[in-house]
C-alpha positions as CSV (number, residue, x, y, z in Angstrom):
1,M,-162.7,77.1,84.2
2,N,-162.1,79.9,81.8
3,L,-162.7,79.3,78.1
4,F,-159.1,78.2,77.2
5,Q,-159.1,75.8,80.1
6,S,-162.4,74.3,79.0
7,I,-160.9,73.7,75.6
8,T,-157.8,72.1,77.1
9,S,-160.1,69.9,79.2
10,A,-162.0,68.8,76.1
11,L,-158.8,68.0,74.2
12,D,-157.6,66.0,77.2
13,N,-160.8,64.0,77.3
14,A,-160.6,63.4,73.5
15,L,-157.1,62.1,73.6
16,A,-157.9,59.9,76.6
17,K,-160.9,58.4,75.0
18,D,-159.7,57.9,71.5
19,P,-156.2,56.3,70.9
20,T,-156.3,57.4,67.3
21,A,-156.8,61.1,68.1
22,V,-153.9,63.4,67.4
23,I,-153.4,67.2,67.9
24,F,-151.1,69.2,65.7
25,G,-150.4,72.7,64.4
26,E,-147.9,75.6,64.8
27,D,-146.4,75.6,68.3
28,V,-149.1,73.3,69.9
29,A,-146.4,71.0,71.4
30,F,-145.4,73.7,73.9
31,G,-149.0,74.7,74.6
32,G,-149.8,77.0,71.7
33,V,-149.8,80.8,71.7
34,F,-153.0,80.9,73.8
35,R,-152.0,77.9,76.0
36,C,-154.9,75.7,74.9
37,T,-152.8,72.6,74.5
38,V,-150.5,73.2,77.5
39,G,-149.4,69.9,79.2
40,L,-150.9,67.6,76.6
41,R,-147.6,66.7,74.9
42,D,-146.1,65.7,78.3
43,K,-149.2,63.6,79.1
44,Y,-149.8,61.9,75.7
45,G,-146.4,62.0,74.0
46,K,-144.8,63.6,70.9
47,D,-146.5,61.2,68.5
48,R,-150.0,62.5,69.5
49,V,-149.4,66.2,70.1
50,F,-146.8,67.8,67.8
51,N,-145.8,70.8,65.9
52,T,-146.1,71.4,62.1
53,P,-144.4,73.7,59.7
54,L,-145.9,77.2,59.1
55,C,-148.1,76.0,56.2
56,E,-151.8,76.1,56.8
57,Q,-152.7,74.3,53.6
58,G,-150.3,71.5,54.7
59,I,-151.8,71.4,58.2
60,V,-155.3,70.9,56.8
61,G,-154.2,68.5,54.0
62,F,-152.4,66.4,56.6
63,A,-155.6,66.5,58.8
64,I,-157.7,65.3,55.9
65,G,-155.3,62.4,55.4
66,V,-155.4,61.4,59.0
67,A,-159.2,61.4,59.0
68,V,-159.5,59.5,55.8
69,A,-157.1,56.9,57.1
70,G,-159.4,56.3,60.1
71,G,-157.8,58.6,62.7
72,T,-159.2,61.5,64.6
73,A,-157.5,64.7,63.5
74,I,-157.6,67.9,65.6
75,A,-155.7,70.6,63.7
76,E,-155.0,74.1,65.0
77,I,-154.7,77.1,62.8
78,Q,-152.9,79.6,64.9
79,F,-155.2,82.5,64.1
80,A,-158.5,82.4,62.1
81,D,-157.0,85.1,59.9
82,Y,-154.5,82.5,58.6
83,I,-157.0,80.0,57.5
84,F,-157.3,81.4,54.0
85,P,-154.3,79.6,52.5
86,A,-156.1,76.4,53.5
87,F,-159.4,77.4,51.9
88,D,-159.0,75.1,48.9
89,Q,-158.2,72.1,51.2
90,I,-161.3,72.8,53.4
91,V,-163.8,73.8,50.7
92,N,-162.8,71.6,47.8
93,E,-161.4,68.6,49.6
94,A,-162.7,68.1,53.1
95,A,-166.2,69.5,52.5
96,K,-166.7,67.5,49.2
97,Y,-165.1,64.2,50.2
98,R,-168.4,62.5,51.1
99,Y,-170.3,63.9,48.2
100,R,-167.8,63.1,45.5
101,S,-167.6,59.4,46.6
102,G,-171.4,59.0,46.7
103,D,-171.3,58.7,50.5
104,L,-168.8,55.7,50.3
105,F,-166.1,57.7,52.1
106,N,-165.9,60.7,54.3
107,C,-163.4,62.7,56.3
108,G,-165.4,63.1,59.4
109,N,-163.5,63.0,62.7
110,L,-161.7,66.1,61.4
111,T,-161.8,69.3,63.5
112,I,-160.0,72.5,62.7
113,R,-159.6,74.8,65.7
114,A,-158.8,78.5,65.2
115,P,-158.7,81.5,67.6
116,W,-161.3,83.9,66.2
117,G,-162.5,87.5,66.3
118,C,-161.1,90.9,67.5
119,V,-159.6,91.7,70.8
120,G,-159.4,95.5,70.5
121,H,-156.0,95.2,68.8
122,G,-154.2,92.9,66.4
123,A,-155.1,94.7,63.1
124,L,-155.8,93.0,59.9
125,Y,-154.0,89.6,60.5
126,H,-155.2,88.9,64.1
127,S,-158.8,90.2,64.3
128,Q,-160.8,88.7,61.5
129,S,-164.0,86.8,61.7
130,P,-164.1,84.6,58.6
131,E,-166.9,82.2,59.5
132,A,-169.3,83.4,56.7
133,F,-166.9,82.1,54.1
134,F,-167.4,78.6,55.4
135,A,-170.9,78.8,56.7
136,H,-172.2,78.9,53.1
137,C,-170.2,75.8,52.1
138,P,-172.1,72.5,52.2
139,G,-170.3,69.6,53.8
140,I,-168.7,71.3,56.7
141,K,-170.0,72.5,60.1
142,V,-169.0,75.8,61.6
143,V,-169.2,76.2,65.4
144,I,-168.5,79.2,67.6
145,P,-169.1,78.9,71.4
146,R,-170.2,81.7,73.6
147,S,-168.9,80.5,77.0
148,P,-166.5,77.9,78.6
149,L,-169.4,75.5,79.3
150,Q,-170.5,75.6,75.7
151,A,-167.0,75.5,74.4
152,K,-166.1,72.1,75.9
153,G,-169.4,70.3,75.0
154,L,-169.4,71.7,71.5
155,L,-165.7,70.9,70.8
156,L,-166.2,67.3,71.9
157,S,-169.2,67.0,69.6
158,C,-167.1,68.4,66.8
159,I,-164.3,66.0,67.4
160,E,-166.8,63.0,67.4
161,D,-168.9,64.3,64.5
162,K,-168.7,62.3,61.2
163,N,-168.4,65.6,59.2
164,P,-165.5,68.0,59.1
165,C,-165.9,70.8,61.5
166,I,-164.4,74.2,62.0
167,F,-164.3,75.3,65.6
168,F,-163.7,79.1,65.9
169,E,-162.7,80.1,69.5
170,P,-163.5,83.7,70.6
171,K,-160.0,84.7,71.8
172,I,-161.3,87.7,73.7
173,L,-163.1,85.3,76.0
174,Y,-160.2,82.9,76.6
175,R,-159.5,84.4,80.0
176,A,-162.5,86.8,80.4
177,A,-165.3,84.2,80.8
178,V,-165.3,81.8,83.8
179,E,-167.9,79.1,84.5
180,Q,-168.3,75.8,86.4
181,V,-167.3,73.3,83.8
182,P,-167.4,69.5,84.4
183,V,-164.0,67.8,84.2
184,E,-165.6,64.7,82.8
185,P,-166.6,64.7,79.1
186,Y,-170.0,65.8,77.9
187,N,-171.6,66.7,74.6
188,I,-173.8,69.6,73.3
189,P,-175.6,68.8,70.0
190,L,-174.3,70.7,67.0
191,S,-177.7,70.8,65.3
192,Q,-179.6,72.5,68.1
193,A,-179.7,76.2,68.9
194,E,-179.6,77.4,72.5
195,V,-182.6,79.6,73.4
196,L,-181.6,82.1,76.0
197,Q,-184.9,83.9,76.2
198,T,-188.2,83.0,74.7
199,G,-190.5,85.6,73.2
200,S,-193.1,86.2,70.4
201,D,-192.1,89.5,68.8
202,V,-188.5,89.4,67.7
203,T,-186.0,86.7,67.0
204,L,-182.3,87.5,67.4
205,V,-179.7,85.0,66.1
206,A,-176.2,85.4,67.4
207,W,-173.0,83.4,68.1
208,G,-169.8,83.7,69.9
209,T,-169.1,87.0,71.6
210,Q,-172.4,88.4,70.4
211,V,-174.3,86.4,72.9
């Protein structure tokens, strides 16, 4: 599978496993601009895979409501560059939901997917890498995979996590990276770094396309 196919496979697994899981965002019903949700509406129906208006704060606000009500929300922001209108919903609502209730409530089972990073073109609204804005915010997890195998396992872990997660997808790798990826579901822990090469002199920390 390439990277976008591994993401489609993860979403398929999540919808099959969890009857409360829903996927929504701009143009996701026909497969999305990068085709990551292709075929899922036909397979699972219009009540579980559906389009939204072009309103990022509304998409995330709706996702928070779904998660708080006990569902599993998988929201798509069409490009990571467009996530900023939803900043307040993510940082002041989703991230703080558990804290402000004294751990009585949470909006886990909330995953926000967004194509991320530059592709050599796209200019200011289609090439940004906004992860640092969210990585410094307590209460949310930020995940960026480096390969198809990593993408599927990490996305499934995000979807099942009891904390809100932002899953940035390196769009330059959607069709460039190909690996053997299991069709069946599997998880990769969110709290554990992958060590590609051990050594004793220098530590390099990287994510996404940097790896």
